[in-house]
C-alpha positions in Angstrom: -45.6 -33.5 -75.1 -45.4 -31.7 -78.4 -41.9 -30.8 -79.4 -41.0 -27.1 -79.2 -39.2 -25.5 -81.9 -36.0 -23.8 -80.8 -34.9 -20.6 -82.2 -31.7 -18.6 -81.9 -33.5 -16.3 -79.4 -34.6 -19.3 -77.5 -31.2 -20.7 -77.3 -29.5 -17.5 -76.1 -28.7 -17.2 -72.3 -29.6 -14.1 -70.3 -28.2 -13.5 -66.8 -30.8 -12.3 -64.3 -34.2 -13.1 -62.7 -36.5 -15.2 -65.0 -39.4 -12.8 -64.3 -40.0 -9.3 -63.2 -42.7 -10.2 -60.6 -42.6 -13.2 -58.5 -45.9 -14.2 -56.7 -46.1 -16.5 -53.7 -48.8 -17.6 -51.3 -47.8 -17.9 -47.6 -49.6 -18.3 -44.3 -51.2 -15.3 -42.8 -49.1 -15.7 -39.5 -45.3 -15.2 -40.3 -42.7 -16.2 -37.7 -39.2 -14.8 -37.4 -36.8 -17.0 -39.3 -39.5 -18.7 -41.3 -38.6 -19.5 -44.9 -41.3 -18.1 -47.3 -40.2 -18.8 -50.9 -37.2 -19.4 -53.2 -36.3 -16.9 -55.9 -34.4 -18.2 -58.9 -31.5 -16.4 -60.5 -30.1 -17.5 -63.8 -26.3 -17.1 -64.3 -24.8 -17.8 -67.7 -21.4 -17.8 -66.1 -21.5 -20.3 -63.2 -18.5 -18.5 -61.6 -20.4 -15.4 -60.7 -20.6 -14.6 -57.0 -24.2 -13.2 -56.5 -25.2 -11.2 -53.3 -29.0 -11.1 -52.6 -30.7 -8.2 -50.9 -34.2 -7.0 -49.8 -35.8 -3.6 -49.9 -37.4 -4.4 -46.6 -34.5 -5.7 -44.6 -36.3 -5.3 -41.3 -39.1 -7.7 -42.5 -37.4 -10.1 -45.1 -33.9 -11.5 -45.6 -32.7 -13.3 -48.7 -30.0 -16.1 -48.2 -27.1 -16.8 -50.5 -29.2 -19.8 -51.9 -32.1 -17.5 -52.9 -34.4 -18.5 -50.0 -36.5 -15.6 -48.6 -36.8 -15.7 -44.8 -39.0 -13.6 -42.4 -36.8 -11.4 -40.1 -39.5 -11.0 -37.5 -43.0 -12.4 -36.5 -46.0 -10.5 -37.9 -49.4 -10.9 -39.4 -50.0 -10.4 -43.1 -52.8 -8.1 -44.1 -55.6 -9.1 -46.5 -53.9 -7.1 -49.2 -50.7 -8.7 -50.9 -47.4 -7.6 -49.4 -44.8 -6.4 -52.0 -41.1 -5.8 -51.8 -38.1 -6.0 -54.1 -35.3 -8.6 -54.1 -32.0 -7.5 -55.6 -29.1 -9.5 -57.0 -25.6 -7.9 -57.3 -22.4 -9.3 -58.8 -19.8 -8.9 -56.2 -17.1 -8.4 -58.9 -18.7 -6.2 -61.5 -21.2 -4.5 -59.1 -23.9 -5.2 -61.8 -27.4 -5.4 -60.2 -30.7 -7.1 -61.2 -34.2 -6.5 -59.4 -37.4 -8.5 -59.1 -40.6 -7.5 -57.4 -42.0 -10.2 -55.0 -45.7 -10.2 -54.2 -46.8 -12.2 -51.0 -50.5 -13.2 -50.8 -51.9 -14.7 -47.5 -53.5 -18.1 -47.8 -57.2 -18.4 -47.0 -58.2 -19.0 -43.4 -57.8 -22.5 -42.0 -61.3 -24.0 -41.7 -62.6 -27.4 -41.0 -63.4 -27.7 -44.7 -59.8 -27.0 -45.6 -58.8 -29.4 -43.0 -60.7 -32.1 -44.6 -59.2 -31.3 -47.9 -55.8 -31.4 -46.2 -56.4 -35.0 -45.3 -56.5 -35.6 -49.1 -53.0 -36.3 -50.2 -52.0 -33.7 -52.7 -49.6 -34.3 -55.5 -46.8 -31.9 -56.0 -45.6 -32.1 -59.7 -42.1 -31.0 -60.7 -42.2 -28.3 -63.4 -41.4 -29.6 -66.8 -38.2 -29.1 -68.9 -37.4 -30.3 -72.4 -33.9 -31.1 -74.0 -33.2 -31.1 -77.6 -30.2 -32.6 -79.4 -28.6 -33.2 -76.0 -27.8 -29.6 -76.0 -26.7 -28.1 -72.6 -28.8 -25.1 -73.5 -32.4 -25.6 -72.2 -35.6 -23.6 -72.0 -37.0 -24.0 -68.6 -40.5 -23.3 -67.4 -41.1 -21.0 -64.5 -40.8 -22.9 -61.1 -44.1 -23.6 -59.4 -44.7 -21.9 -56.0 -45.7 -24.7 -53.6 -47.9 -23.4 -50.8 -46.6 -24.2 -47.3 -47.8 -27.3 -45.6 -49.6 -26.6 -42.3 -49.2 -29.5 -39.8 -50.5 -29.1 -36.2 -48.0 -29.7 -33.4 -48.5 -32.5 -30.8 -50.4 -34.7 -33.3 -51.4 -38.0 -31.9 -50.7 -40.0 -35.1 -50.8 -42.6 -36.3 -47.3 -42.4 -37.5 -45.8 -42.2 -40.1 -48.5 -39.7 -41.2 -48.7 -39.0 -44.9 -48.5 -35.3 -45.9 -48.1 -35.0 -49.8 -46.8 -37.0 -52.8 -44.0 -35.7 -54.8 -44.0 -36.8 -58.5 -42.6 -35.8 -61.8 -44.6 -35.9 -65.1 -41.6 -37.8 -66.5 -42.2 -40.8 -64.3 -44.2 -42.4 -67.2 -41.2 -42.7 -69.4 -38.4 -43.0 -66.8 -37.9 -45.0 -63.6 -37.4 -42.1 -61.0 -36.1 -42.1 -57.4 -37.4 -39.3 -55.0 -35.7 -37.8 -52.0 -35.8 -34.8 -49.7 -33.1 -32.9 -48.0 -32.8 -30.3 -45.2 -33.3 -30.0 -41.5 -35.7 -32.6 -40.3 -34.9 -35.0 -43.2 -31.1 -35.7 -43.7 -30.0 -32.8 -41.4 -30.5 -32.6 -37.6 -32.9 -33.2 -36.3 -32.9 -36.1 -38.8 -35.7 -38.7 -39.5 -38.7 -36.4 -38.8 -39.7 -36.4 -42.5 -39.2 -39.4 -44.8 -40.2 -40.0 -48.4 -40.9 -43.1 -50.3 -38.3 -43.2 -53.0 -40.6 -44.9 -55.5 -43.9 -43.2 -54.9 -42.6 -39.9 -53.6 -44.9 -40.1 -50.6 -43.7 -37.5 -47.9 -44.6 -38.5 -44.4 -43.9 -37.2 -40.8 -42.7 -39.8 -38.3 -43.4 -38.3 -34.9 -45.3 -35.4 -33.2 -43.9 -31.9 -33.8 -43.2 -29.2 -31.2 -43.6 -25.6 -32.5 -41.8 -24.3 -29.5 -38.7 -26.1 -30.7 -38.9 -25.7 -34.5 -41.7 -23.5 -35.9 -41.3 -24.5 -39.6 -39.2 -26.9 -41.8 -37.7 -26.0 -45.1 -37.2 -29.1 -47.2 -36.0 -29.6 -50.8 -37.4 -32.5 -53.0 -35.2 -34.1 -55.6 -36.1 -36.5 -58.6 -33.2 -38.5 -60.1 -33.1 -41.5 -62.5 -31.8 -44.8 -61.7 -28.3 -43.7 -62.6 -28.4 -40.8 -60.2 -28.8 -38.2 -62.9 -31.0 -35.2 -61.9 -34.0 -35.1 -64.2 -35.9 -32.3 -62.5 -34.9 -29.1 -60.6 -35.3 -29.4 -56.8 -38.5 -27.9 -55.5 -38.9 -26.2 -52.0 -41.4 -27.6 -49.5 -42.2 -25.4 -46.5 -43.9 -27.2 -43.6 -45.4 -24.9 -40.9 -46.1 -26.2 -37.5 -49.4 -25.1 -36.4 -49.4 -23.9 -32.7 -51.4 -25.6 -30.0 -52.1 -24.1 -26.5 -49.7 -26.5 -24.6 -47.7 -24.0 -22.5 -48.7 -22.1 -19.5 -47.7 -18.4 -19.0 -44.6 -18.0 -17.0 -43.7 -14.9 -15.1 -40.1 -13.6 -15.4 -40.0 -13.3 -11.6 -42.1 -15.1 -9.0 -41.9 -12.1 -6.7 -42.0 -8.5 -8.1 -40.9 -5.6 -5.9 -42.1 -2.1 -6.4 -42.4 1.2 -4.5 -44.9 4.0 -4.4 -44.7 7.3 -2.4 -47.3 7.7 0.4 -50.0 10.1 -0.4 -49.8 9.3 -4.1 -52.8 10.4 -6.3 -55.0 7.8 -8.1 -53.4 6.9 -11.4 -49.8 6.9 -10.1 -47.7 4.3 -11.9 -46.2 1.7 -9.5 -44.5 -1.1 -11.5 -44.9 -3.5 -14.3 -45.1 -7.2 -14.1 -44.3 -9.4 -17.2 -45.1 -13.0 -18.0 -44.2 -14.9 -21.2 -45.9 -17.8 -23.1 -43.9 -20.2 -25.2 -46.9 -20.5 -27.6 -47.3 -18.3 -30.6 -47.6 -14.8 -29.4 -49.5 -13.8 -32.5 -52.2 -16.3 -31.8 -54.6 -16.6 -29.0 -52.5 -19.4 -27.5 -49.9 -16.8 -26.6 -51.9 -13.7 -25.9 -51.9 -13.1 -22.2 -54.2 -11.1 -20.0 -53.4 -9.9 -16.4 -55.6 -9.3 -13.3 -55.2 -8.9 -9.6 -56.6 -11.7 -7.5 -56.1 -10.4 -4.0 -54.6 -7.4 -2.0 -53.3 -7.6 1.6 -53.9 -5.7 3.7 -57.2 -4.4 2.5 -57.0 -1.0 4.3 -57.9 1.7 3.8 -59.5 0.2 0.7 -59.5 -3.4 -0.8 -58.9 -2.0 -4.3 -56.0 0.4 -3.8 -54.3 -0.8 -7.1 -55.3 -2.0 -10.6 -53.4 -3.7 -13.4 -53.5 -3.1 -17.1 -54.7 -6.5 -18.3 -52.5 -6.3 -21.6 -49.3 -4.6 -20.5 -49.1 -5.6 -16.8 -48.7 -2.0 -15.6 -49.9 -1.6 -11.9 -51.2 1.8 -10.9 -53.0 3.3 -7.9 -56.8 3.7 -8.2 -57.6 5.1 -4.6 -56.2 7.7 -2.3 -55.1 7.3 1.2 -51.6 5.6 1.0 -50.0 6.4 4.3 -46.7 4.7 5.2 -47.2 5.5 8.9 -50.4 3.1 8.8 -49.5 0.7 6.1 -46.0 0.2 5.0 -46.4 -2.6 2.4 -48.9 -4.1 0.2 -49.0 -7.7 -1.2 -50.8 -8.5 -4.5 -51.4 -11.8 -6.2 -51.3 -11.3 -10.0 -52.7 -13.8 -12.4 -51.7 -14.2 -16.1 -53.9 -16.1 -18.5 -53.5 -17.0 -22.2 -56.2 -17.4 -24.8 -56.8 -13.7 -24.2 -57.8 -14.3 -20.7 -60.5 -16.8 -21.5 -61.0 -18.6 -18.1 -62.5 -21.6 -19.8 -59.9 -22.5 -22.3 -56.9 -20.4 -21.2 -54.0 -21.6 -19.1 -53.1 -19.4 -16.1 -50.2 -18.9 -13.6 -49.7 -16.5 -10.6 -47.0 -14.3 -9.2 -46.6 -12.0 -6.1 -46.2 -8.3 -6.3 -44.8 -6.6 -3.2 -45.4 -2.9 -3.2 -43.6 -0.8 -0.5 -45.0 2.6 0.5 -42.0 4.9 0.6 -41.9 7.8 3.1 -42.3 11.4 2.2 -41.8 14.3 4.6 -45.3 14.5 5.7 -44.6 14.7 9.4 -42.5 17.8 10.8 -40.2 17.3 13.8 -41.7 18.4 17.1 -39.9 19.2 20.4 -40.7 17.2 23.3 -40.6 20.3 25.5 -41.1 24.0 25.0 -38.1 25.0 27.1 -34.8 23.3 27.7 -32.2 24.2 30.3 -28.5 24.0 30.6 -25.4 25.6 32.2 -21.8 26.0 31.2 -18.7 27.3 33.2 -17.3 30.5 31.8 -14.3 30.4 29.3 -15.2 26.8 28.3 -15.5 25.9 24.7 -16.6 22.7 22.8 -18.9 21.9 25.7 -22.4 20.4 25.3 -24.7 22.5 27.5 -28.1 21.1 26.6 -29.8 18.2 24.6 -32.8 19.1 22.5 -35.1 16.0 21.8 -37.6 15.9 19.0 -40.1 13.3 17.7 -40.7 12.7 14.0 -43.2 10.0 12.7 -41.4 9.7 9.4 -39.1 6.7 8.6 -36.1 6.9 10.9 -32.7 7.7 9.3 -34.0 9.2 6.2 -33.9 12.8 5.0 -37.5 13.1 6.0 -36.7 12.1 9.5 -33.2 13.6 10.1 -33.5 16.9 12.0 -31.6 20.1 11.5 -31.6 22.8 14.2 -31.1 26.6 13.8 -31.1 29.4 16.2 -33.5 32.1 15.4 -32.6 34.4 18.3 -30.7 34.9 21.6 -27.1 34.5 20.2 -26.1 37.6 18.3 -22.3 37.0 18.8 -22.5 33.4 17.6 -21.2 31.8 20.8 -23.3 28.7 20.4 -24.0 26.1 17.7 -26.4 23.1 17.6 -25.2 19.8 16.1 -27.4 16.8 15.3 -26.7 13.4 16.9 -27.1 11.1 13.8 -28.3 8.1 15.9 -30.8 9.8 18.3 -31.7 12.8 16.1 -31.2 15.0 19.3 -29.8 18.5 19.0 -26.6 19.2 20.9 -26.2 22.8 22.0 -22.4 23.4 22.0 -20.3 26.4 23.1 -17.9 27.6 20.4 -16.7 30.8 21.8 -15.6 31.5 25.4 -18.2 33.2 27.6 -17.3 35.6 30.3 -19.4 35.5 33.5 -18.7 39.1 34.3 -20.2 40.1 30.9 -23.1 37.6 30.4 -24.6 35.5 33.1 -27.5 34.0 31.1 -28.4 33.3 27.6 -32.0 32.5 26.3 -31.9 31.0 22.8 -34.8 30.4 20.3 -34.3 27.2 18.3 -36.3 25.8 15.3 -36.2 22.2 14.0 -36.5 21.2 10.4 -36.0 18.2 8.2 -33.2 17.7 5.6 -35.9 17.8 2.9 -38.8 20.2 2.7 -42.1 19.2 4.0 -44.7 17.8 1.5 -46.9 20.2 -0.3 -49.8 21.5 1.9 -48.2 20.6 5.3 -46.9 23.4 7.7 -44.7 23.4 10.7 -46.6 23.4 13.9 -45.7 25.5 17.0 -44.0 22.4 18.5 -41.3 22.8 16.0 -39.9 25.7 18.0 -38.5 25.8 21.4 -36.4 28.0 23.8 -33.1 27.1 25.5 -32.2 28.7 28.8 -28.4 28.6 29.5 -26.9 29.7 32.9 -23.2 30.7 32.9 -21.2 29.5 36.0 -18.5 31.8 37.5 -15.1 30.2 37.8 -11.7 31.5 39.1 -9.9 33.1 36.2 -6.3 33.8 35.6 -4.9 37.2 36.3 -3.5 39.1 33.3 -0.9 41.7 32.9 -1.7 45.0 31.3 -0.1 45.7 28.8 1.4 42.4 27.9 4.2 42.5 26.8 5.3 45.8 28.4 8.1 47.7 26.7 10.7 49.8 28.7 13.5 51.8 27.1 16.5 52.2 29.3 20.2 53.1 28.9 22.6 50.3 29.7 24.8 50.7 32.7 21.9 51.2 35.1 23.4 50.4 38.5 22.1 47.6 40.8 19.3 48.6 43.1 17.7 51.0 40.7 14.0 51.0 40.2 13.2 50.1 36.6 9.4 50.1 36.3 6.2 48.6 37.9 4.6 45.7 36.2 1.2 44.8 37.6 -1.7 42.5 36.7 -5.5 42.5 37.0 -7.9 40.0 38.3 -11.0 39.5 36.0 -13.0 38.0 38.9 -14.9 41.0 40.2 -17.6 39.0 42.1 -15.2 36.7 44.0 -13.9 37.5 47.5 -10.1 37.0 47.3 -6.9 38.9 48.4 -4.7 40.8 46.2 -2.3 39.3 43.7 1.2 38.0 44.4 4.1 38.6 41.9 7.1 36.4 41.3 9.9 36.1 38.7 9.5 33.3 36.1 12.3 33.9 33.7 15.4 36.3 34.0 18.3 34.8 31.9 20.9 37.3 33.1 19.5 37.5 36.7 19.4 41.3 36.5 15.9 42.0 37.9 13.7 41.3 40.9 10.1 42.1 41.5 8.2 43.2 44.6 5.7 40.4 45.4 3.0 42.9 46.6 3.2 46.0 44.4 5.0 44.6 41.2 7.8 47.1 41.4 10.9 45.9 39.4 14.4 46.8 40.5 17.8 45.9 39.1 20.1 43.5 40.9 23.0 43.9 38.5 24.3 46.4 36.0 22.4 46.3 32.6 24.8 45.6 29.8 23.7 45.9 26.2 26.6 43.8 25.0 25.6 40.9 27.1 25.0 37.5 25.3 21.4 37.5 26.7 20.5 40.7 24.8 19.3 40.1 21.2 18.9 43.2 18.9 19.2 45.5 22.0 16.2 43.7 23.6 16.2 41.9 26.9 13.1 39.8 27.8 12.0 38.8 31.3 8.9 37.0 32.3 7.0 37.5 35.6 4.1 35.6 37.2 1.0 36.8 39.0 -1.0 34.5 41.2 -4.2 34.7 43.1 -5.6 32.7 46.1 -8.8 31.5 44.6 -10.1 27.9 44.4 -8.3 26.6 42.6 -5.4 29.1 42.6 -4.8 30.7 39.2 -1.9 32.4 37.7 -0.9 34.5 34.7 2.3 35.5 33.0 3.5 38.7 31.6 6.6 39.6 29.6 8.8 42.6 30.3 10.8 43.8 27.2 13.7 46.1 28.1 15.1 48.0 25.1 18.7 49.0 26.1 20.1 52.1 24.7 23.9 52.0 24.0 26.4 54.1 25.8 30.1 54.4 25.0 31.3 51.9 27.7 33.5 49.8 25.5 36.8 50.9 24.0 37.8 49.5 20.6 40.3 46.7 20.2 42.7 45.8 17.4 42.0 42.7 15.3 43.9 40.4 14.6 46.1 40.2 17.6 49.1 38.7 15.7 50.5 39.4 12.3 53.5 38.5 10.1 55.7 40.9 8.0 58.9 40.9 6.2 62.2 42.3 7.5 62.5 44.5 4.6 60.5 47.6 3.6 58.8 46.1 0.5 56.5 44.3 0.7 55.7 45.5 4.1 52.0 46.1 5.0 49.8 44.7 7.8 46.0 45.3 7.5 44.4 45.7 10.9 40.7 46.3 12.0 39.2 48.0 14.9 36.5 46.0 16.8 34.1 47.9 19.2 31.2 46.1 20.9 29.3 49.4 20.9 27.1 50.6 18.1 26.7 53.8 16.3 27.4 56.6 17.3 29.7 55.1 19.9 31.6 53.0 17.4 33.5 54.0 14.1 34.9 55.7 12.4 38.1 55.0 14.5 41.4 56.9 14.9 44.6 54.9 14.8 48.0 56.2 16.1 51.2 54.9 17.6 52.2 55.8 21.1 55.2 58.2 21.8 56.8 55.8 24.2 58.9 53.8 23.7 60.5 55.8 21.0 61.5 52.7 18.9 57.8 52.2 18.1 57.5 55.3 16.0 61.0 54.9 14.7 60.5 51.5 13.4 56.7 51.5 12.5 54.2 53.8 10.9 50.4 53.4 10.8 47.9 54.8 8.2 44.0 54.7 8.4 42.5 53.5 5.1 38.8 53.5 6.2 36.6 54.1 9.1 37.3 50.7 10.6 40.6 49.6 9.0 44.2 50.8 9.1 47.5 49.6 7.6 50.8 49.1 9.8 54.1 49.0 7.9 57.9 49.4 8.5 59.2 52.9 8.6 62.8 51.8 8.3 64.4 49.8 5.4 65.4 46.7 7.5 64.3 45.3 10.7 65.9 42.3 12.2 63.8 39.1 12.2 62.1 38.4 15.5 58.9 39.0 17.4 57.9 42.6 18.2 55.0 44.0 20.4 53.6 47.0 18.6 51.1 49.1 20.8 48.4 50.8 18.9 46.1 53.5 20.3 42.5 53.2 18.9 39.9 55.9 19.6 36.1 55.7 18.7 33.8 58.4 17.8 31.6 58.3 20.9 30.8 61.4 23.0 32.9 61.3 25.2 35.5 59.3 23.2 36.8 56.0 24.4 40.2 54.7 23.5 42.5 51.8 24.3 46.0 50.7 23.6 46.1 47.3 21.9 49.3 45.3 21.5 49.8 43.7 18.1 52.3 40.8 18.1 54.2 41.2 14.8 56.6 38.5 13.7 59.2 39.7 11.4 60.9 37.3 9.0 62.8 36.8 5.9 60.5 36.7 2.9 60.7 35.6 -0.7 59.7 37.7 -3.7 56.0 36.9 -3.1 56.2 38.2 0.5 56.0 34.7 2.2 58.3 33.8 5.2 61.2 31.5 4.1 63.5 31.2 7.2 63.0 28.5 9.9 63.6 31.1 12.5 60.0 32.2 12.3 58.9 28.8 13.2 61.2 28.6 16.1 60.4 32.2 17.1 56.8 31.3 17.1 57.6 28.8 20.0 55.1 26.5 21.5 52.3 27.5 23.7 51.9 26.3 27.3 49.1 24.0 26.3 51.2 22.2 23.7 54.2 21.8 26.0 52.0 20.3 28.7 50.4 17.9 26.2 53.9 16.7 25.1 55.1 16.3 28.7 52.0 14.1 29.5 52.5 12.0 26.4 56.1 11.3 27.4 55.1 10.5 31.0 52.4 8.1 29.8 54.8 6.4 27.5 57.5 5.9 30.3 54.9 4.5 32.6 53.8 1.9 29.9 57.4 0.8 29.3 58.0 0.4 33.1 54.8 -1.6 33.5 55.9 -3.9 30.6 59.2 -4.5 32.1 57.7 -5.3 35.6 55.2 -7.7 33.9 58.0 -9.5 32.0 60.0 -10.0 35.2 57.1 -11.3 37.1 56.3 -13.7 34.3 59.9 -15.0 34.3 59.8 -15.6 38.1 56.5 -17.4 37.9 58.0 -19.7 35.1 61.0 -20.4 37.2 59.0 -21.1 40.3 56.8 -23.6 38.4 59.9 -25.5 37.2 61.1 -26.1 40.8 59.9 -29.6 41.9 61.8 -29.6 45.2 62.3 -27.3 48.1 64.8 -24.6 47.4 66.9 -25.7 50.2 67.3 -29.2 48.6 67.9 -27.8 45.1 71.4 -28.7 44.0 71.1 -28.1 40.4 73.0 -24.9 40.5 76.2 -26.8 39.9 74.9 -29.1 37.2 75.7 -28.0 33.6 73.4 -29.3 31.0 74.7 -29.9 27.5 73.0 -31.1 24.4 75.7 -33.7 23.6 74.6 -37.2 23.9 77.5 -39.0 22.1 79.1 -42.2 23.3 82.4 -40.7 24.2 85.8 -40.4 22.5 85.4 -43.8 20.8 82.0 -42.9 19.4 83.3 -41.0 16.4 82.1 -43.1 13.5 78.3 -42.7 13.7 76.3 -45.6 12.7 72.8 -44.4 12.1 71.5 -47.9 12.2 72.2 -47.9 15.9 69.4 -45.4 16.3 66.8 -47.8 15.3 64.9 -50.1 17.6 67.3 -52.7 19.2 64.8 -55.4 18.4 65.1 -54.8 14.6 68.9 -54.4 14.7 69.9 -57.3 16.8 67.4 -60.2 16.7 66.9 -62.2 19.8 68.3 -65.3 18.3 71.8 -63.9 18.0 72.0 -61.9 21.2 74.1 -63.5 23.9 72.2 -64.3 27.0 73.0 -62.1 30.0 74.6 -59.2 28.3 71.3 -57.1 28.1 71.6 -53.6 29.5 69.7 -52.9 32.6 68.0 -49.9 31.1 67.0 -51.8 27.9 63.3 -52.4 27.4 62.3 -56.0 28.5 61.3 -58.4 25.8 57.7 -59.0 26.6 54.5 -58.7 24.7 53.4 -55.0 24.3 50.3 -54.2 26.4 47.2 -53.1 24.7 46.4 -49.7 26.3 43.0 -48.2 25.8 42.9 -45.6 23.1 42.5 -42.1 24.7 42.2 -38.8 23.1 45.3 -36.8 22.8 43.8 -33.8 24.6 41.2 -34.9 27.2 38.6 -32.5 28.4 39.6 -30.8 31.7 36.5 -32.4 33.3 37.9 -35.8 32.5 41.4 -35.3 34.0 40.5 -37.5 37.0 39.3 -40.3 34.7 42.4 -39.9 32.7 44.7 -40.3 35.7 42.8 -43.4 36.9 43.0 -45.0 33.5 46.7 -44.4 33.4 47.2 -45.8 36.9 45.2 -48.9 36.0 47.2 -49.4 32.9 50.5 -49.2 34.7 49.4 -51.6 37.5 48.3 -54.2 34.8 51.6 -53.8 32.7 53.6 -57.0 33.0 56.7 -55.3 31.7 56.8 -52.6 34.4 59.1 -53.2 37.5 57.5 -52.8 40.8 58.9 -49.2 41.1 58.2 -45.9 39.3 61.7 -44.7 38.7 62.8 -47.0 35.8 63.3 -45.0 32.6 63.4 -46.7 29.3 65.8 -45.3 26.7 66.5 -46.4 23.1 69.7 -48.3 22.6 72.7 -46.1 21.9 75.6 -48.3 21.4 78.3 -49.7 23.8 81.9 -49.6 24.5 82.2 -46.1 26.0 85.1 -45.6 28.4 83.2 -43.1 30.2 81.2 -45.8 31.8 77.6 -45.4 33.0 76.4 -42.0 34.2 73.3 -43.4 35.7 74.7 -43.0 39.2 77.0 -40.6 40.9 79.7 -42.2 43.1 82.5 -40.6 45.0 86.0 -41.3 43.7 88.5 -42.9 46.0 90.2 -39.6 46.4 87.0 -37.9 47.5 87.8 -38.4 51.1 90.9 -36.3 50.8 89.0 -33.2 49.6 87.8 -30.5 51.9 84.2 -29.7 51.4 83.7 -27.3 54.4 83.5 -24.4 52.1 80.1 -25.5 51.1 78.8 -24.2 54.3 79.6 -20.7 53.1 77.5 -21.0 49.9 74.2 -20.6 51.4 71.1 -22.7 52.2 70.9 -24.2 48.8 74.2 -26.1 49.4 73.4 -27.1 53.1 72.5 -30.5 51.9 75.8 -31.1 50.2 77.6 -29.6 53.2 76.0 -32.1 55.5 76.8 -34.9 53.1 80.5 -34.2 52.4 81.6 -31.6 54.8 82.3 -32.1 58.6 83.9 -35.4 59.8 84.3 -38.9 58.4 80.7 -39.7 59.4 
């Protein structure tokens, strides 16, 4: 190559795209994600971070490495497609633009396929270096057309595609390699290159449905691994073959259409997909209906759009009551529906004919009958039955009933049974037989939704209901109820108060007159005549009674007939009692306390009168003339209509309890007065007016109830003490009786004195504690003289081994315990053949008192007189027999 002269302008570096317009040739069919070309951007500062963008982001995307990808699948038009690629510096926000023009490649023909078999050479663009300077002048990159390779090729493999070479391979020994998915990246090994010759080959059949295109990059390096050419991009497009059948998204499609729909009504859409190229004939589907079942009323009730799969109606006559469901077999075929070359698949479309309200409800009879007892409510008197051909339990089938006549007062209503769709005529207001004996209702039946357009209600949608009212025995009722009577209190017993009668509503029944009785009379003041209902008094009416509330006394009476069944009714008599002045006023409180001096010395009292105005206050207070000491010692002053003040008239009154009579007169006409006694306790007071002497406490005394309570407590306490003493004595006697082991006549222990002295006598004064030990340990057998052992000393024998027993045996084991002890005693070799031997510890020897183990009479005993023992009672009879009497 001829050397190129470098100038200062040539050696300068300019950041940006190397050209303003970049042209590339690509395949006519573009797939989403397919790499189209590689744009070059020259950066004088290698540290710049460049972001690429596209003016048509919905169609094209530019990667960070400058590779332009298709965002979606589309067909290029015959005219070139243009868009702008931009590059922006992320730090400085500086932006560069370049226009890209895409030209579709010529159509793929057999001639071109023949040419494709000829191995093409792809030559690296040249570049020249001078003086080993890093600055270089680079020729514009070549745009390598994509390589089209059919999928599912039968080989032979490896199959040669193109040869990559550099025009510098004549002067240098070069090595070629390819990188990218399908070469050195997964899936690896699909494309290989001869490193010496640059021959690029494919090693196995390709599948477009897995990878539609491969983007490889070819490299050329010298033997030292130095890059001698810029990498070039190679795009390999996999040509689609019709190797996939259409597949429906669902094997069974469900749709609905209302009955009576007009032709052209949309029903549903079925969809199938083909894994082949959707932009080629291999992936272009066409739909058609193969069969329809049932074929009534027409075998062609539906049609399908062969491109979109929309199913619509083409004939009239859809009637749910005749055909409720249609089943269509739908076929989808690729190759635009070509039956010879296209692949097909089928699915089932189930179309349900939905109900519309095209059938009105019709009554099964023109007249319905029913009856109801009078005064009954919430009773079903008639069942109205209808028929409806629409689908059950839908708004077009559910019936609603309304009354169009015969019930102006609204005594009936009609409910719908949700299960049977029947109309339930129900009474909601009581009906009086004496007023209405029969009702004739007019009823219309409708659905919850209106009828379909053009359909009218037939006469069968209206019916009449004849309801007969049955007469029953009704309860009598008092008129008026309650009845109010105004009467002055004090009406004497036996006086006629009023007449309270009832009426029987049954005018058409043969029955006797009513009978009256008293149901409630709290004070038992009244009685009623059982025949005519006349009420008379049995006691004096008293307004101040506890049974009168707010001057009103209530009594309840009962009226009964003799019908079948007998019925009764109640009535209330209200007696409003007018007050008379029949109660004299009384003083309140009944007791008071005052000081014995004149100051402070006031007692406030109140007059209480059960009567009401005008027979109550204001009251007049005065002191009686007798005894004379009352007015001499006391004075009373009225301070209001109900209150007065009592105080001492003299300067000093001796402490004590005084009864002060007070005359109180009310304002009634005539007046009523009474003398009330106020018990006044006079005591010594402090400066605050409080009693300070104890005499007032003593003077107050104890009431009769308190004294009785104190006496009862004392008596109960004495009884408890007496019972305790008796119990103690009985326990002592029982204890003494248990200690007696012999008959009382043989008991001679009354003369025996028991002492706690167990000494050895007068000579046993120097106590040797060692003598209290076991005799065997104190005096060994070897040094004891033979024959001087005490009779009551424990024999020298081996200790018997008694069975171990619990210290406190269970009461149920007492018998076993005794038997074991008896057996142990019988087998004891150390025990003498009698049970009276007692074994004591050794207590020393040499006492002059001798042995006390036996009681012997002294030599002078015979000279004593023991006859006096006969006078000592039965307990000494044994001794008297032994020592008294004669020599015997």
